[in-house]
N, CA, C and O atoms as CSV, one atom per row, in Angstrom:
chain,resi,resn,atom,element,x,y,z
A,1,UNK,N,N,8.843,1.921,27.700
A,1,UNK,CA,C,8.986,2.674,26.480
A,1,UNK,C,C,7.740,3.521,26.283
A,1,UNK,O,O,6.629,3.075,26.569
A,2,UNK,N,N,7.921,4.742,25.796
A,2,UNK,CA,C,6.795,5.625,25.515
A,2,UNK,C,C,6.898,6.162,24.105
A,2,UNK,O,O,7.993,6.433,23.612
A,3,UNK,N,N,5.759,6.317,23.457
A,3,UNK,CA,C,5.709,6.994,22.175
A,3,UNK,C,C,5.591,8.479,22.471
A,3,UNK,O,O,4.737,8.890,23.257
A,4,UNK,N,N,6.430,9.277,21.856
A,4,UNK,CA,C,6.406,10.716,22.119
A,4,UNK,C,C,6.125,11.472,20.834
A,4,UNK,O,O,6.588,11.097,19.757
A,5,UNK,N,N,5.393,12.494,20.964
A,5,UNK,CA,C,5.079,13.362,19.846
A,5,UNK,C,C,4.533,14.647,20.419
A,5,UNK,O,O,4.526,14.839,21.635
A,6,UNK,N,N,4.082,15.512,19.566
A,6,UNK,CA,C,3.532,16.778,20.023
A,6,UNK,C,C,2.347,16.512,20.950
A,6,UNK,O,O,1.330,15.965,20.523
A,7,UNK,N,N,2.478,16.893,22.196
A,7,UNK,CA,C,1.432,16.719,23.205
A,7,UNK,C,C,0.962,15.265,23.317
A,7,UNK,O,O,-0.209,15.014,23.599
A,8,UNK,N,N,1.864,14.313,23.100
A,8,UNK,CA,C,1.475,12.916,23.131
A,8,UNK,C,C,2.443,12.127,24.001
A,8,UNK,O,O,3.655,12.160,23.790
A,9,UNK,N,N,1.901,11.426,24.966
A,9,UNK,CA,C,2.672,10.484,25.764
A,9,UNK,C,C,1.793,9.264,25.985
A,9,UNK,O,O,0.861,9.286,26.789
A,10,UNK,N,N,2.104,8.209,25.263
A,10,UNK,CA,C,1.309,6.998,25.338
A,10,UNK,C,C,2.240,5.845,25.702
A,10,UNK,O,O,3.189,5.565,24.969
A,11,UNK,N,N,1.981,5.173,26.824
A,11,UNK,CA,C,2.833,4.027,27.152
A,11,UNK,C,C,2.600,2.890,26.156
A,11,UNK,O,O,1.462,2.545,25.840
A,12,UNK,N,N,3.698,2.321,25.673
A,12,UNK,CA,C,3.601,1.200,24.747
A,12,UNK,C,C,3.874,-0.085,25.512
A,12,UNK,O,O,4.947,-0.256,26.091
A,13,UNK,N,N,2.926,-0.965,25.512
A,13,UNK,CA,C,3.084,-2.226,26.230
A,13,UNK,C,C,2.658,-3.369,25.329
A,13,UNK,O,O,1.567,-3.924,25.468
A,14,UNK,N,N,3.530,-3.703,24.418
A,14,UNK,CA,C,3.226,-4.784,23.493
A,14,UNK,C,C,4.107,-5.976,23.816
A,14,UNK,O,O,5.306,-5.832,24.055
A,15,UNK,N,N,3.519,-7.122,23.820
A,15,UNK,CA,C,4.255,-8.361,23.956
A,15,UNK,C,C,3.823,-9.241,22.797
A,15,UNK,O,O,3.139,-10.248,22.983
A,16,UNK,N,N,4.233,-8.848,21.603
A,16,UNK,CA,C,3.812,-9.539,20.396
A,16,UNK,C,C,4.897,-10.510,19.947
A,16,UNK,O,O,6.086,-10.191,19.973
A,17,UNK,N,N,4.478,-11.671,19.545
A,17,UNK,CA,C,5.408,-12.659,19.016
A,17,UNK,C,C,4.855,-13.155,17.686
A,17,UNK,O,O,3.690,-13.538,17.578
A,18,UNK,N,N,5.707,-13.137,16.695
A,18,UNK,CA,C,5.295,-13.578,15.366
A,18,UNK,C,C,5.518,-15.080,15.240
A,18,UNK,O,O,6.626,-15.581,15.432
A,19,UNK,N,N,4.452,-15.777,14.917
A,19,UNK,CA,C,4.493,-17.223,14.746
A,19,UNK,C,C,4.938,-17.576,13.328
A,19,UNK,O,O,5.726,-18.500,13.126
A,20,UNK,N,N,4.428,-16.834,12.359
A,20,UNK,CA,C,4.695,-17.103,10.955
A,20,UNK,C,C,4.229,-15.894,10.162
A,20,UNK,O,O,3.883,-14.869,10.749
A,21,UNK,N,N,4.215,-15.995,8.862
A,21,UNK,CA,C,3.613,-14.937,8.059
A,21,UNK,C,C,2.851,-15.564,6.912
A,21,UNK,O,O,3.131,-16.686,6.490
A,22,UNK,N,N,1.886,-14.817,6.420
A,22,UNK,CA,C,1.019,-15.291,5.349
A,22,UNK,C,C,1.296,-14.465,4.105
A,22,UNK,O,O,1.187,-13.239,4.128
A,23,UNK,N,N,1.653,-15.135,3.026
A,23,UNK,CA,C,1.837,-14.467,1.738
A,23,UNK,C,C,0.495,-14.454,1.010
A,23,UNK,O,O,-0.264,-15.422,1.055
A,24,UNK,N,N,0.227,-13.351,0.350
A,24,UNK,CA,C,-0.979,-13.240,-0.463
A,24,UNK,C,C,-0.552,-13.376,-1.918
A,24,UNK,O,O,0.360,-12.684,-2.370
A,25,UNK,N,N,-1.198,-14.248,-2.633
A,25,UNK,CA,C,-0.856,-14.497,-4.031
A,25,UNK,C,C,-0.978,-13.187,-4.817
A,25,UNK,O,O,-1.964,-12.464,-4.679
A,26,UNK,N,N,0.022,-12.892,-5.634
A,26,UNK,CA,C,-0.030,-11.686,-6.471
A,26,UNK,C,C,-1.319,-11.662,-7.279
A,26,UNK,O,O,-1.664,-12.637,-7.947
A,27,UNK,N,N,-2.019,-10.550,-7.212
A,27,UNK,CA,C,-3.259,-10.387,-7.961
A,27,UNK,C,C,-4.502,-10.864,-7.225
A,27,UNK,O,O,-5.607,-10.707,-7.746
A,28,UNK,N,N,-4.368,-11.441,-6.031
A,28,UNK,CA,C,-5.517,-11.913,-5.259
A,28,UNK,C,C,-6.140,-10.742,-4.494
A,28,UNK,O,O,-5.864,-10.530,-3.314
A,29,UNK,N,N,-6.968,-10.005,-5.185
A,29,UNK,CA,C,-7.569,-8.802,-4.611
A,29,UNK,C,C,-8.464,-9.115,-3.413
A,29,UNK,O,O,-8.447,-8.386,-2.421
A,30,UNK,N,N,-9.236,-10.183,-3.497
A,30,UNK,CA,C,-10.121,-10.558,-2.390
A,30,UNK,C,C,-9.295,-10.936,-1.162
A,30,UNK,O,O,-9.618,-10.516,-0.051
A,31,UNK,N,N,-8.238,-11.719,-1.344
A,31,UNK,CA,C,-7.374,-12.101,-0.227
A,31,UNK,C,C,-6.739,-10.901,0.440
A,31,UNK,O,O,-6.654,-10.840,1.667
A,32,UNK,N,N,-6.289,-9.941,-0.364
A,32,UNK,CA,C,-5.695,-8.730,0.198
A,32,UNK,C,C,-6.744,-7.895,0.928
A,32,UNK,O,O,-6.463,-7.344,1.992
A,33,UNK,N,N,-7.931,-7.798,0.376
A,33,UNK,CA,C,-9.006,-7.054,1.042
A,33,UNK,C,C,-9.341,-7.673,2.396
A,33,UNK,O,O,-9.499,-6.959,3.387
A,34,UNK,N,N,-9.450,-9.001,2.439
A,34,UNK,CA,C,-9.757,-9.683,3.699
A,34,UNK,C,C,-8.668,-9.417,4.741
A,34,UNK,O,O,-8.972,-9.175,5.909
A,35,UNK,N,N,-7.417,-9.460,4.325
A,35,UNK,CA,C,-6.311,-9.230,5.256
A,35,UNK,C,C,-6.309,-7.787,5.760
A,35,UNK,O,O,-6.103,-7.546,6.949
A,36,UNK,N,N,-6.537,-6.832,4.868
A,36,UNK,CA,C,-6.501,-5.409,5.233
A,36,UNK,C,C,-7.648,-5.044,6.170
A,36,UNK,O,O,-7.551,-4.062,6.906
A,37,UNK,N,N,-8.727,-5.812,6.155
A,37,UNK,CA,C,-9.821,-5.572,7.101
A,37,UNK,C,C,-9.355,-5.748,8.538
A,37,UNK,O,O,-9.915,-5.143,9.452
A,38,UNK,N,N,-8.324,-6.577,8.743
A,38,UNK,CA,C,-7.858,-6.913,10.084
A,38,UNK,C,C,-6.588,-6.204,10.519
A,38,UNK,O,O,-6.360,-6.031,11.717
A,39,UNK,N,N,-5.752,-5.788,9.569
A,39,UNK,CA,C,-4.470,-5.192,9.929
A,39,UNK,C,C,-3.805,-4.621,8.687
A,39,UNK,O,O,-4.163,-4.987,7.568
A,40,UNK,N,N,-2.836,-3.724,8.874
A,40,UNK,CA,C,-2.061,-3.277,7.717
A,40,UNK,C,C,-1.297,-4.463,7.120
A,40,UNK,O,O,-0.910,-5.389,7.832
A,41,UNK,N,N,-1.091,-4.417,5.811
A,41,UNK,CA,C,-0.415,-5.494,5.104
A,41,UNK,C,C,0.765,-4.909,4.339
A,41,UNK,O,O,0.612,-3.918,3.625
A,42,UNK,N,N,1.932,-5.508,4.482
A,42,UNK,CA,C,3.090,-5.022,3.735
A,42,UNK,C,C,2.986,-5.480,2.290
A,42,UNK,O,O,2.447,-6.550,2.007
A,43,UNK,N,N,3.500,-4.674,1.384
A,43,UNK,CA,C,3.514,-5.011,-0.038
A,43,UNK,C,C,4.658,-4.243,-0.693
A,43,UNK,O,O,5.308,-3.407,-0.065
A,44,UNK,N,N,4.888,-4.543,-1.957
A,44,UNK,CA,C,5.922,-3.859,-2.724
A,44,UNK,C,C,5.268,-3.087,-3.862
A,44,UNK,O,O,4.192,-3.438,-4.345
A,45,UNK,N,N,5.954,-2.027,-4.273
A,45,UNK,CA,C,5.509,-1.209,-5.402
A,45,UNK,C,C,6.765,-0.774,-6.150
A,45,UNK,O,O,7.807,-0.536,-5.539
A,46,UNK,N,N,6.663,-0.671,-7.477
A,46,UNK,CA,C,7.798,-0.173,-8.247
A,46,UNK,C,C,7.927,1.328,-8.050
A,46,UNK,O,O,6.930,2.050,-8.038
A,47,UNK,N,N,9.149,1.789,-7.898
A,47,UNK,CA,C,9.399,3.226,-7.768
A,47,UNK,C,C,9.547,3.820,-9.166
A,47,UNK,O,O,10.327,3.331,-9.984
A,48,UNK,N,N,8.793,4.872,-9.423
A,48,UNK,CA,C,8.897,5.639,-10.666
A,48,UNK,C,C,8.910,7.118,-10.289
A,48,UNK,O,O,8.566,7.490,-9.167
A,49,UNK,N,N,9.308,7.947,-11.236
A,49,UNK,CA,C,9.267,9.390,-10.972
A,49,UNK,C,C,7.842,9.844,-10.680
A,49,UNK,O,O,7.620,10.712,-9.836
A,50,UNK,N,N,6.875,9.251,-11.388
A,50,UNK,CA,C,5.464,9.598,-11.166
A,50,UNK,C,C,5.046,9.295,-9.725
A,50,UNK,O,O,4.332,10.085,-9.107
A,51,UNK,N,N,5.487,8.159,-9.193
A,51,UNK,CA,C,5.157,7.818,-7.811
A,51,UNK,C,C,5.825,8.800,-6.846
A,51,UNK,O,O,5.208,9.234,-5.874
A,52,UNK,N,N,7.066,9.144,-7.112
A,52,UNK,CA,C,7.779,10.080,-6.237
A,52,UNK,C,C,7.089,11.439,-6.183
A,52,UNK,O,O,7.111,12.116,-5.155
A,53,UNK,N,N,6.476,11.830,-7.299
A,53,UNK,CA,C,5.850,13.153,-7.394
A,53,UNK,C,C,4.348,13.122,-7.108
A,53,UNK,O,O,3.677,14.144,-7.249
A,54,UNK,N,N,3.814,11.977,-6.711
A,54,UNK,CA,C,2.380,11.818,-6.465
A,54,UNK,C,C,1.884,12.826,-5.422
A,54,UNK,O,O,2.509,13.015,-4.378
A,55,UNK,N,N,0.756,13.465,-5.721
A,55,UNK,CA,C,0.133,14.421,-4.795
A,55,UNK,C,C,-1.354,14.165,-4.589
A,55,UNK,O,O,-1.894,14.470,-3.526
A,56,UNK,N,N,-2.019,13.606,-5.600
A,56,UNK,CA,C,-3.470,13.410,-5.508
A,56,UNK,C,C,-3.929,12.427,-6.576
A,56,UNK,O,O,-3.145,11.990,-7.420
A,57,UNK,N,N,-5.206,12.090,-6.524
A,57,UNK,CA,C,-5.778,11.180,-7.512
A,57,UNK,C,C,-5.460,9.734,-7.195
A,57,UNK,O,O,-5.103,9.395,-6.067
A,58,UNK,N,N,-5.594,8.884,-8.204
A,58,UNK,CA,C,-5.320,7.458,-8.047
A,58,UNK,C,C,-4.107,7.111,-8.906
A,58,UNK,O,O,-4.142,7.246,-10.129
A,59,UNK,N,N,-3.046,6.668,-8.258
A,59,UNK,CA,C,-1.824,6.278,-8.960
A,59,UNK,C,C,-2.049,4.939,-9.654
A,59,UNK,O,O,-2.499,3.980,-9.027
A,60,UNK,N,N,-1.733,4.871,-10.960
A,60,UNK,CA,C,-1.985,3.657,-11.728
A,60,UNK,C,C,-0.713,2.950,-12.168
A,60,UNK,O,O,-0.786,1.863,-12.742
A,61,UNK,N,N,0.441,3.533,-11.917
A,61,UNK,CA,C,1.688,2.894,-12.331
A,61,UNK,C,C,1.864,2.973,-13.835
A,61,UNK,O,O,0.941,3.360,-14.551
A,62,UNK,N,N,3.048,2.609,-14.319
A,62,UNK,CA,C,3.282,2.659,-15.769
A,62,UNK,C,C,2.608,1.495,-16.484
A,62,UNK,O,O,2.445,0.421,-15.905
A,63,UNK,N,N,2.210,1.705,-17.753
A,63,UNK,CA,C,1.625,0.599,-18.529
A,63,UNK,C,C,2.635,-0.536,-18.695
A,63,UNK,O,O,3.843,-0.317,-18.598
A,64,UNK,N,N,2.138,-1.742,-18.945
A,64,UNK,CA,C,2.983,-2.931,-19.112
A,64,UNK,C,C,4.087,-2.730,-20.146
A,64,UNK,O,O,5.244,-3.076,-19.911
A,65,UNK,N,N,3.713,-2.169,-21.286
A,65,UNK,CA,C,4.672,-2.029,-22.378
A,65,UNK,C,C,5.427,-0.699,-22.323
A,65,UNK,O,O,6.064,-0.297,-23.297
A,66,UNK,N,N,5.350,-0.029,-21.187
A,66,UNK,CA,C,5.944,1.292,-21.031
A,66,UNK,C,C,7.465,1.231,-20.954
A,66,UNK,O,O,8.045,0.257,-20.474
A,67,UNK,N,N,8.081,2.277,-21.432
A,67,UNK,CA,C,9.529,2.419,-21.320
A,67,UNK,C,C,9.889,3.241,-20.077
A,67,UNK,O,O,11.041,3.641,-19.906
A,68,UNK,N,N,8.904,3.490,-19.214
A,68,UNK,CA,C,9.145,4.245,-17.987
A,68,UNK,C,C,10.152,3.488,-17.144
A,68,UNK,O,O,10.007,2.290,-16.903
A,69,UNK,N,N,11.170,4.199,-16.700
A,69,UNK,CA,C,12.213,3.562,-15.902
A,69,UNK,C,C,11.685,3.249,-14.507
A,69,UNK,O,O,11.190,4.119,-13.791
A,70,UNK,N,N,11.808,1.990,-14.154
A,70,UNK,CA,C,11.470,1.569,-12.798
A,70,UNK,C,C,12.759,1.604,-12.000
A,70,UNK,O,O,13.748,0.974,-12.375
A,71,UNK,N,N,12.746,2.327,-10.924
A,71,UNK,CA,C,13.958,2.562,-10.149
A,71,UNK,C,C,14.017,1.686,-8.911
A,71,UNK,O,O,14.385,2.137,-7.827
A,72,UNK,N,N,13.649,0.423,-9.093
A,72,UNK,CA,C,13.656,-0.516,-7.982
A,72,UNK,C,C,12.270,-0.696,-7.405
A,72,UNK,O,O,11.285,-0.182,-7.934
A,73,UNK,N,N,12.212,-1.433,-6.312
A,73,UNK,CA,C,10.954,-1.640,-5.611
A,73,UNK,C,C,11.044,-1.007,-4.234
A,73,UNK,O,O,12.128,-0.731,-3.721
A,74,UNK,N,N,9.894,-0.789,-3.660
A,74,UNK,CA,C,9.815,-0.092,-2.391
A,74,UNK,C,C,8.748,-0.763,-1.536
A,74,UNK,O,O,7.678,-1.114,-2.034
A,75,UNK,N,N,9.036,-0.940,-0.257
A,75,UNK,CA,C,8.066,-1.537,0.659
A,75,UNK,C,C,7.097,-0.471,1.161
A,75,UNK,O,O,7.502,0.628,1.540
A,76,UNK,N,N,5.827,-0.810,1.158
A,76,UNK,CA,C,4.770,0.087,1.648
A,76,UNK,C,C,3.821,-0.719,2.528
A,76,UNK,O,O,3.928,-1.942,2.616
A,77,UNK,N,N,2.900,-0.026,3.172
A,77,UNK,CA,C,1.825,-0.687,3.909
A,77,UNK,C,C,0.502,-0.398,3.214
A,77,UNK,O,O,0.211,0.745,2.862
A,78,UNK,N,N,-0.288,-1.435,3.023
A,78,UNK,CA,C,-1.657,-1.267,2.530
A,78,UNK,C,C,-2.515,-1.146,3.783
A,78,UNK,O,O,-2.570,-2.071,4.594
A,79,UNK,N,N,-3.186,-0.005,3.940
A,79,UNK,CA,C,-3.919,0.258,5.180
A,79,UNK,C,C,-5.431,0.333,4.997
A,79,UNK,O,O,-6.167,0.441,5.978
A,80,UNK,N,N,-5.901,0.278,3.758
A,80,UNK,CA,C,-7.336,0.348,3.515
A,80,UNK,C,C,-7.633,0.257,2.033
A,80,UNK,O,O,-6.735,0.061,1.214
A,81,UNK,N,N,-8.900,0.402,1.699
A,81,UNK,CA,C,-9.318,0.370,0.302
A,81,UNK,C,C,-10.622,1.130,0.148
A,81,UNK,O,O,-11.321,1.399,1.125
A,82,UNK,N,N,-10.940,1.472,-1.094
A,82,UNK,CA,C,-12.169,2.197,-1.348
A,82,UNK,C,C,-12.448,2.283,-2.831
A,82,UNK,O,O,-11.780,1.644,-3.644
A,83,UNK,N,N,-13.443,3.081,-3.174
A,83,UNK,CA,C,-13.820,3.328,-4.563
A,83,UNK,C,C,-14.031,4.819,-4.729
A,83,UNK,O,O,-14.641,5.465,-3.876
A,84,UNK,N,N,-13.534,5.361,-5.815
A,84,UNK,CA,C,-13.685,6.772,-6.106
A,84,UNK,C,C,-15.030,6.991,-6.789
A,84,UNK,O,O,-15.288,6.417,-7.847
A,85,UNK,N,N,-15.884,7.811,-6.196
A,85,UNK,CA,C,-17.230,8.035,-6.740
A,85,UNK,C,C,-17.198,8.693,-8.110
A,85,UNK,O,O,-18.030,8.400,-8.968
A,86,UNK,N,N,-16.227,9.591,-8.312
A,86,UNK,CA,C,-16.164,10.323,-9.577
A,86,UNK,C,C,-15.666,9.456,-10.730
A,86,UNK,O,O,-16.290,9.410,-11.790
A,87,UNK,N,N,-14.543,8.770,-10.523
A,87,UNK,CA,C,-13.946,7.972,-11.603
A,87,UNK,C,C,-14.458,6.535,-11.633
A,87,UNK,O,O,-14.261,5.825,-12.620
A,88,UNK,N,N,-15.112,6.106,-10.560
A,88,UNK,CA,C,-15.615,4.730,-10.419
A,88,UNK,C,C,-14.474,3.701,-10.341
A,88,UNK,O,O,-14.700,2.509,-10.553
A,89,UNK,N,N,-13.261,4.155,-10.039
A,89,UNK,CA,C,-12.118,3.245,-9.920
A,89,UNK,C,C,-11.948,2.804,-8.470
A,89,UNK,O,O,-12.140,3.576,-7.531
A,90,UNK,N,N,-11.582,1.535,-8.328
A,90,UNK,CA,C,-11.282,0.977,-7.016
A,90,UNK,C,C,-9.817,1.242,-6.688
A,90,UNK,O,O,-8.964,1.224,-7.576
A,91,UNK,N,N,-9.525,1.489,-5.409
A,91,UNK,CA,C,-8.143,1.796,-5.036
A,91,UNK,C,C,-7.793,1.212,-3.676
A,91,UNK,O,O,-8.663,0.857,-2.881
A,92,UNK,N,N,-6.481,1.125,-3.435
A,92,UNK,CA,C,-5.920,0.781,-2.127
A,92,UNK,C,C,-5.420,2.059,-1.496
A,92,UNK,O,O,-4.891,2.920,-2.198
A,93,UNK,N,N,-5.569,2.208,-0.195
A,93,UNK,CA,C,-4.898,3.275,0.544
A,93,UNK,C,C,-3.564,2.700,0.970
A,93,UNK,O,O,-3.519,1.671,1.645
A,94,UNK,N,N,-2.473,3.352,0.584
A,94,UNK,CA,C,-1.163,2.890,1.017
A,94,UNK,C,C,-0.477,3.982,1.830
A,94,UNK,O,O,-0.803,5.164,1.718
A,95,UNK,N,N,0.472,3.560,2.645
A,95,UNK,CA,C,1.274,4.483,3.439
A,95,UNK,C,C,2.732,4.109,3.212
A,95,UNK,O,O,3.069,2.929,3.120
A,96,UNK,N,N,3.591,5.111,3.121
A,96,UNK,CA,C,5.010,4.805,3.038
A,96,UNK,C,C,5.769,5.620,4.061
A,96,UNK,O,O,5.164,6.281,4.905
A,97,UNK,N,N,7.059,5.580,3.997
A,97,UNK,CA,C,7.873,6.265,5.004
A,97,UNK,C,C,8.505,7.550,4.485
A,97,UNK,O,O,9.489,8.026,5.050
A,98,UNK,N,N,7.953,8.114,3.419
A,98,UNK,CA,C,8.512,9.340,2.861
A,98,UNK,C,C,8.019,10.587,3.591
A,98,UNK,O,O,8.431,11.697,3.252
A,99,UNK,N,N,7.163,10.430,4.566
A,99,UNK,CA,C,6.708,11.561,5.366
A,99,UNK,C,C,5.431,12.188,4.858
A,99,UNK,O,O,4.936,11.841,3.786
A,100,UNK,N,N,4.896,13.128,5.647
A,100,UNK,CA,C,3.597,13.739,5.349
A,100,UNK,C,C,3.636,14.741,4.199
A,100,UNK,O,O,2.586,15.162,3.715
A,101,UNK,N,N,4.823,15.126,3.757
A,101,UNK,CA,C,4.902,16.058,2.619
A,101,UNK,C,C,4.679,15.327,1.288
A,101,UNK,O,O,4.439,15.970,0.267
A,102,UNK,N,N,4.755,14.000,1.292
A,102,UNK,CA,C,4.510,13.213,0.084
A,102,UNK,C,C,3.044,12.832,0.012
A,102,UNK,O,O,2.416,12.550,1.033
A,103,UNK,N,N,2.508,12.825,-1.178
A,103,UNK,CA,C,1.150,12.314,-1.399
A,103,UNK,C,C,0.093,13.089,-0.646
A,103,UNK,O,O,0.141,14.317,-0.573
A,104,UNK,N,N,-0.848,12.377,-0.096
A,104,UNK,CA,C,-1.954,12.954,0.670
A,104,UNK,C,C,-1.609,12.757,2.144
A,104,UNK,O,O,-2.049,11.795,2.773
A,105,UNK,N,N,-0.818,13.676,2.683
A,105,UNK,CA,C,-0.341,13.581,4.071
A,105,UNK,C,C,0.368,12.260,4.359
A,105,UNK,O,O,0.179,11.671,5.424
A,106,UNK,N,N,1.192,11.790,3.406
A,106,UNK,CA,C,1.958,10.563,3.596
A,106,UNK,C,C,1.259,9.307,3.105
A,106,UNK,O,O,1.795,8.207,3.245
A,107,UNK,N,N,0.082,9.450,2.538
A,107,UNK,CA,C,-0.689,8.322,2.029
A,107,UNK,C,C,-0.934,8.505,0.531
A,107,UNK,O,O,-0.743,9.596,-0.007
A,108,UNK,N,N,-1.355,7.438,-0.134
A,108,UNK,CA,C,-1.691,7.518,-1.555
A,108,UNK,C,C,-2.812,6.543,-1.864
A,108,UNK,O,O,-3.009,5.542,-1.174
A,109,UNK,N,N,-3.534,6.865,-2.915
A,109,UNK,CA,C,-4.525,5.943,-3.470
A,109,UNK,C,C,-3.851,5.264,-4.664
A,109,UNK,O,O,-3.356,5.930,-5.573
A,110,UNK,N,N,-3.839,3.931,-4.648
A,110,UNK,CA,C,-3.225,3.146,-5.715
A,110,UNK,C,C,-4.297,2.258,-6.323
A,110,UNK,O,O,-5.034,1.585,-5.603
A,111,UNK,N,N,-4.382,2.256,-7.627
A,111,UNK,CA,C,-5.436,1.510,-8.318
A,111,UNK,C,C,-5.418,0.031,-7.927
A,111,UNK,O,O,-4.362,-0.594,-7.836
A,112,UNK,N,N,-6.608,-0.505,-7.700
A,112,UNK,CA,C,-6.741,-1.945,-7.458
A,112,UNK,C,C,-6.828,-2.669,-8.795
A,112,UNK,O,O,-7.204,-2.077,-9.807
A,113,UNK,N,N,-6.481,-3.942,-8.792
A,113,UNK,CA,C,-6.462,-4.750,-10.019
A,113,UNK,C,C,-7.787,-4.697,-10.769
A,113,UNK,O,O,-7.802,-4.677,-11.999
A,114,UNK,N,N,-8.899,-4.675,-10.040
A,114,UNK,CA,C,-10.214,-4.713,-10.678
A,114,UNK,C,C,-10.488,-3.481,-11.530
A,114,UNK,O,O,-11.400,-3.496,-12.358
A,115,UNK,N,N,-9.714,-2.413,-11.342
A,115,UNK,CA,C,-9.911,-1.206,-12.141
A,115,UNK,C,C,-8.836,-1.040,-13.214
A,115,UNK,O,O,-8.799,-0.019,-13.901
A,116,UNK,N,N,-7.962,-2.037,-13.363
A,116,UNK,CA,C,-6.930,-1.987,-14.403
A,116,UNK,C,C,-7.443,-2.630,-15.684
A,116,UNK,O,O,-8.235,-3.571,-15.634
A,117,UNK,N,N,-6.998,-2.127,-16.832
A,117,UNK,CA,C,-7.362,-2.802,-18.086
A,117,UNK,C,C,-6.790,-4.223,-18.093
A,117,UNK,O,O,-5.742,-4.475,-17.499
A,118,UNK,N,N,-7.467,-5.131,-18.752
A,118,UNK,CA,C,-7.014,-6.527,-18.829
A,118,UNK,C,C,-5.582,-6.574,-19.386
A,118,UNK,O,O,-5.263,-5.885,-20.355
A,119,UNK,N,N,-4.739,-7.381,-18.771
A,119,UNK,CA,C,-3.360,-7.537,-19.224
A,119,UNK,C,C,-2.393,-6.536,-18.627
A,119,UNK,O,O,-1.206,-6.557,-18.950
A,120,UNK,N,N,-2.880,-5.657,-17.759
A,120,UNK,CA,C,-2.003,-4.655,-17.144
A,120,UNK,C,C,-1.113,-5.295,-16.085
A,120,UNK,O,O,-1.450,-6.326,-15.503
A,121,UNK,N,N,0.023,-4.663,-15.854
A,121,UNK,CA,C,0.917,-5.113,-14.795
A,121,UNK,C,C,0.311,-4.763,-13.442
A,121,UNK,O,O,-0.366,-3.744,-13.305
A,122,UNK,N,N,0.553,-5.601,-12.453
A,122,UNK,CA,C,0.095,-5.309,-11.104
A,122,UNK,C,C,0.841,-4.094,-10.571
A,122,UNK,O,O,2.031,-3.931,-10.838
A,123,UNK,N,N,0.156,-3.248,-9.827
A,123,UNK,CA,C,0.803,-2.091,-9.225
A,123,UNK,C,C,1.394,-2.493,-7.878
A,123,UNK,O,O,2.512,-2.097,-7.549
A,124,UNK,N,N,0.652,-3.278,-7.098
A,124,UNK,CA,C,1.143,-3.791,-5.818
A,124,UNK,C,C,1.395,-5.291,-5.944
A,124,UNK,O,O,0.653,-5.998,-6.627
A,125,UNK,N,N,2.432,-5.765,-5.289
A,125,UNK,CA,C,2.742,-7.190,-5.343
A,125,UNK,C,C,3.515,-7.578,-4.082
A,125,UNK,O,O,3.862,-6.718,-3.273
A,126,UNK,N,N,3.782,-8.871,-3.919
A,126,UNK,CA,C,4.494,-9.415,-2.753
A,126,UNK,C,C,3.866,-9.022,-1.416
A,126,UNK,O,O,4.577,-8.670,-0.475
A,127,UNK,N,N,2.569,-9.080,-1.334
A,127,UNK,CA,C,1.877,-8.718,-0.095
A,127,UNK,C,C,1.989,-9.842,0.928
A,127,UNK,O,O,1.917,-11.021,0.580
A,128,UNK,N,N,2.165,-9.465,2.196
A,128,UNK,CA,C,2.203,-10.446,3.276
A,128,UNK,C,C,1.906,-9.761,4.595
A,128,UNK,O,O,1.985,-8.539,4.714
A,129,UNK,N,N,1.561,-10.576,5.589
A,129,UNK,CA,C,1.308,-10.030,6.927
A,129,UNK,C,C,1.694,-11.074,7.963
A,129,UNK,O,O,1.705,-12.270,7.673
A,130,UNK,N,N,2.012,-10.618,9.179
A,130,UNK,CA,C,2.428,-11.571,10.220
A,130,UNK,C,C,1.252,-12.300,10.840
A,130,UNK,O,O,0.144,-11.772,10.924
A,131,UNK,N,N,1.512,-13.511,11.269
A,131,UNK,CA,C,0.557,-14.279,12.063
A,131,UNK,C,C,1.156,-14.334,13.469
A,131,UNK,O,O,2.279,-14.797,13.666
A,132,UNK,N,N,0.386,-13.854,14.432
A,132,UNK,CA,C,0.884,-13.771,15.794
A,132,UNK,C,C,0.503,-15.006,16.601
A,132,UNK,O,O,-0.480,-15.678,16.289
A,133,UNK,N,N,1.285,-15.302,17.641
A,133,UNK,CA,C,0.951,-16.393,18.559
A,133,UNK,C,C,-0.310,-16.047,19.312
A,133,UNK,O,O,-0.770,-16.833,20.140
């Protein structure tokens, strides 16, 4: 099998077997950070019109008491984290499958729990990653 793309031919030779998976407790920011240091981590996010139209900045999701319609949940990958120097907010780098025309070339900055006001709803939840043999 080969991965093909513009001027790209890379042989894929993976023999990966999943032994189990590790769930990260909702809201465990340190646990998620530790996992993301080693590999992308799957998680869920609520779909809102604001998320669909995201282009820049740090997405914070709707407030807890908001009447914003949540249009289901969506699986994403958490691929990194950082802090915005200007706003001083901590964020996760996420990637989804909506393509490079969405967000920042297919990625988004999503607020981390530590930068949410107390009592806010989690933006990311149900995080997990595979444990390989």
